[in-house]
N, C-alpha and C positions, 0 to 999 in steps of 0.2 A: 967832162960827166959822170954824175955822181951816179954810183950802181943804182938800183932799183929793188927795196927788198918786194919779195911775194907776199901778196893779203893773204893772211889765213882768218879762219874766222873757225866758232865752233861747229860751225857747218862741215866747213872743209875736214876738218878732224872727228868730226863723226862723234861730236858727244852729246850726251843727250842728258841734262839738268835732272838731277832727282826732285819729284817734287814732296815734299813732306808733307803728313796730315797729323792732326793731334791723336796722340794716345789714345785708346780705348779700351777699357777692363771687362776681359770677358772669364770670368767664372767656371772652373772645371772641378767635379768631382774627384776628392784623394782616393786613392787605392788606401782602403783600411783595415783590409783585410789582412794584416799581418798583426796587427795590433788587437783586432777583434779576437783573433786566435789565440792569441796570448792570454788576455783577460777571460776567454773561457776555461781556458785550461786550467788558468789561477784560482776560478770559481769551482771546476770540478775537482782540483786538488782540497780547495776549503771544506767544500761538501763530503769528500773522503776523509779528510781528517776527522771533520764532525762525525762520520758513520763510524768510523773506527773509535772513537771516544767513546761512544755510545755501546758500540758491541764490548767493551772493556767494562764498562758500568754493569751492563748486564750479565757478563762471567764472572765478575768479581760478586756480584747479586746472588747468582746460583752458586757461587763455590760459598759463600757466606750461611746461604740458607744448609748448606752441609756440615757447617761445623758446631761442634755442641756451644750451645749460646749462653754460654757463663761470660763473666763481666771483663774476667783477663785473657779468653781467646778471643773477645770482641775486638778488644783494645789494640790485642796484638794485630789482627787483620785488617783493622783499619787504618794504621799504620803501615801496614803491608802492601795495601792495595792505592792506597794517596802514592806510596812512593813511585809506583807506576805509573800511576793515570797524572801526577802533576808533572812527567816527562814530555810526555808527550801535549801533553796542554801547553808548558812554557814555547813548545815549538809553534804551535797556532796562535796563540797572542803575538807572538812577531810576526805571524804572516807567514813564515818559516813552513809551508801545508807539506813542501817533500819531505822535510825531514819529519815531521810530525808523522806524517803515513807509515813511513819508514820505521820511527821508532815504536809505533804503536806495534807491528807486525813482531820486531825484533825482541820489545819488552814482554808484548804477550805470550811469547812461546820461553822465554825465560821463567815468568812468573809461573806458568804450567808444569814447567820442571822441577820448581826451587822443592830442595829436599825438604824441608822444615813445613811449607804447606800441606806436601804429599803426606809426611807425618802426623801431621794434625788431621787431615782427614782421615787417617787410616783410625787414628785413636778414636776420633770422633763415634765413628760407627762402630767399634768395638763397645764404645759405654751403648752407645743408644741401643745395639742388638741385648748387651747384657741388662738395660734398665725396662727393656722390653719383656724380657725372658722373666723379670722379678713381678713384673705387673700382672702377668700372664698366672701368677702362683696365689696372688691373693684370692683368699677363700679355697682354695686349691692346695692349702699347705700352710699359709702365712695369711695372717690377717693385714686389716689395711694398715694398722698399727705398727704391726713389724716392718712393712714395707717402708712407712715413714720415716722409722726408725733408720732403717738401711741408707735409704736416700741420704738424708740427712748426713749420717756420719759417712760415708761412702762415695764421695762425689767425685766427679770426672776429675783427674788429675792427668797433664801430660806432661813427660818429660823426655827431652832432647837428648838423641845421642850425637858427641861430637868425634873428629878425627884428632889424631895428632895436633893439628892446626889448625884447631878452634872452631873448625867448619861443620855445622849441621849435616850428619849423616844421615838420619834419621830418629826414630822415635821409641822410645820402651812399650813392649806388651801391657796392655789395659789386664791387671791382674787382681783385680776387688773381687775380694774373698764375697759371698754372695750367702744370704741366712740361711740358718738350717731351718727345718719346718719344727711350726711350733709344738713345744711341748705338750700334747695330750695329757693334763693333770688329773683325770679322770681314770686314764689307765695307768697311770704311775702311782696313783694310789691305790690301785687293786694290786697292782705289782709291791708296792712299798707293805702293803698289807699281808699279803703271804710273804714276805721276807719275816716282818717282824714277829707274826705268832705264833709258828713253830716256836719260838723261845718261851713264847709266852705259856704255850700248853704243857711244856714240859717241866714249866715249874708249878704249876697246877696241882690240887691234890684232889679234886674233886669233880674233874672232867675228865670227859673220855671224846673219842673223835668219833665220829660218825660220820658217815657218807648219805644217810638221809637227809637232812635239815642242812641247807647252804646258808651260810652267811653270805658270801660275796661269789656267788657262781662257781667255786671252784667243787664243790662237793664237800669240803670240809665245813666243822661246825664246832662247837662247845657244847655238850649235850648232858644233864644230869639224867638219870637212872630211870627217871619215872614216863622218859620217852614224849611227854607231852609238852616240855616245856625245855627251854636250853639257854644254856649260861652265852651271851655275848661277852667275849673279852675284846675291851676296847684299848686302844693304844692311845701315847701320847706324843706330843711332837718331838718328847725328847727321844722317844724309840726310833721315831720317823728320823730323827738330826745324826743318831748314834749309827744308823747303817744306811747314810749316804754315800759314801765309799762306795758299798756293793750295789746300789740302787743305781745310780747314774750312768754308769759308765755302759749302760743296756740301753741308754738311748741313743739315737743316731747320730747326734752330736756329741754322745759324753756328757762329759761336766758342761762344754760350753755350749750348748743348748739350752740346759737353765741359767746359766749367765747371760745370755743373750736373752730369755724371757723377763728375767730380773733386769738388763738395760733395756727394755721396751716399757717395761711396768712403770720407772721411774722418769722414760721419756713421757710416756702417756700424761703423767700426774704431773709434769712440769710443764706439756703443754695445756692444760686443763686449767693450770692456775694462769696461764699466759692470757688465755681467751676470757680469764674473769675478768681481767682488768680492762678490756673493752664494753664489759656489760655496763646495764644499767642498776646500781643497788637498791633492793627492795622488787624487782620486779622478780617475774614468775619464773623466768628465764635464770637470772642470777642465783636463784635459790635454788632451783634445781641443778647447778651445776656446783654449786657450792659444798651440795649434799653429794655429790658425786665424789667431788675432791675428799671430804671428809671420811667416805667409805674406802677410797683406795690408804689416806694415809693413816687411817685405823692398821690396815695390813700392814703398813710398814713404821708402824712405832714402837719400838722397844723401850719403856720406861722413860717415855718424854725425849728418849734420842730414834736417830733414822737409822733402819736397817741398813747394813754397808753390808753384809755378807750375803751373795747369794743362793748358800745353802742352806742359810737362815729362812730366808724369802720361800724357799722351795717346799721346807720342812711345814712350812706356815700354809701354803697352797694345798700341798697334799694331806694335811692332818683338815683342812676345811672339807675337802671334800670327802673325808671317811666321818667327820662326825656329821655331813647334811645326812649318811645313812645308818647314823648309829653308830659307829664303829671307831669313835675318836672321842678324846674328852676334847673340850673347850678348850683351847692352850691361851686363852684371855682370861679363864677362870681362874682363882687360885684353890678355890672349893673343889680339887679333883679327889680328895680322899672320900670328902660325903658323897659326890657324884658316884665313886667307885663303889660306895658301900649301898647306895640307895639303889642302883640300876645294875648289879650284877646278873641278875635274873630277870628272862623277857618271856613272857607267854605267849608261845607259837602256835595253839590252838587254832586254827584255824574259823571255826565255830563260832570262838570267843568274841562278840563284836566288840570290845572294849580294849582289845589287846593294843598295846602301844607298838607299834616295830621301831622307833627311837629309843622311847624311854629314856630320855634323857632331863634334866632336873632343871635347867637354866630357864628362868620364866619365859616363855615367847608369845610371839604375835604369829597373824595369818596371812603372809605378805602374800599379795597376789600376783604371779608371773605372767600372767595375760596385762597386765597395767589395765584391767576394768576397773578397780578400784584402788584410787590413789589413796583412798584416808588406810588401806591397809598396809604401806609402805611400812618400813621400821624407819624411825626418828631419831637419829644421831646426833650426839653432841658434838664439840667441840674440840676434845681433849682426848687424848687415847684410851681414858679409860670410860669412856663418857656410852660405852656401849659392851652386852656382854651378850647378846644375840644373836643368835645367825640364824640360816634357815634348813631347818630339819624337821619341818613336821611332814604327816602324812601325805598333803598336798604337791609338796615339793617333790617326794619321791614318783607321785603318780603322775605327776608332768614332766619327769623327767629332769628336770631343770641341776644346773651342779651349781656348786657355790661359787666356783670361780668367773661365770656369767656372770654373775649377781656381779661381783665386784670389778668387773672388765667393762660395765656401762658406762 
């Protein structure tokens, strides 16, 4: 009889079948905090980098304002500042804001300690102080024309100092010479007259020195025996020129003072000619400027040529001052001998209303020094020999005007 196998079922095996259901998707929010933090940090670095660039622009702008504003210096500084700013900006453009920030801090320190930049800031300040000091002297020792001449001929000049390896280590000090005080040709003329006339007194045969009648405020004069009239000894330009080496050393700047005055005079003349080019011919402005130029050219004319010797210029200026007081012959006139003959005796009797304190023979006019009457001004021609008149009438003396002021208009 065959063996009977035991019967098994799932229940007997205690197996419970799994029931499968359809899949269902339930979305859940991912944790994005890490990415958000990374983006926030990147944005912060970008903002910081841009702030560093802006700060560099502000700093360089402040430095630029302290440098001398000449073309060469500004070009150098543009290259210098761009060299640093471009390095920071290149990192920022690539999104490497961390390196941009680090570069801004590092390069900013390098720029602030650059030897050439420090040297240029120093020389700029030195020249600025020097320039301000000269501007303060205008009308207190020098004229505006003298200052303008000085500024044109003594520009800012920066010179680097290098070490043995070619590195800039500093800058040379600003050593620009300052202008001398303007020559007071009125005082110089008085000194010249005192210097020249003693020789003339010694050569005179019918004159005596008197302390009662003063020619130039010194108490000395040339008198006749009558006591009511005196002989005024006039000097010539050649007399002044012959004593120039004795006259000029007494000036604060010596010969250089007069040489400067000569240079300033020529500078002003060139400046006036240049301004005339920008005026409309035929207008009153043009005509007035043309007359001023002709007056200046008159003093600088020498038989058709231009005076190039500052001593000759000085002698003419001094002679003009003395001529205005009746103490010198007109250096433009060739009739000196006739003038000497006709003007050797001057009546000094104050009771005589017809006395002439100048006693010159040059045909005169009555210039209005207060510019109240334009018709009273002298009319000059275009050539060096077109005018032989000068201002030496009694009204000029009364007003205290000087011939040099007229020529310097």
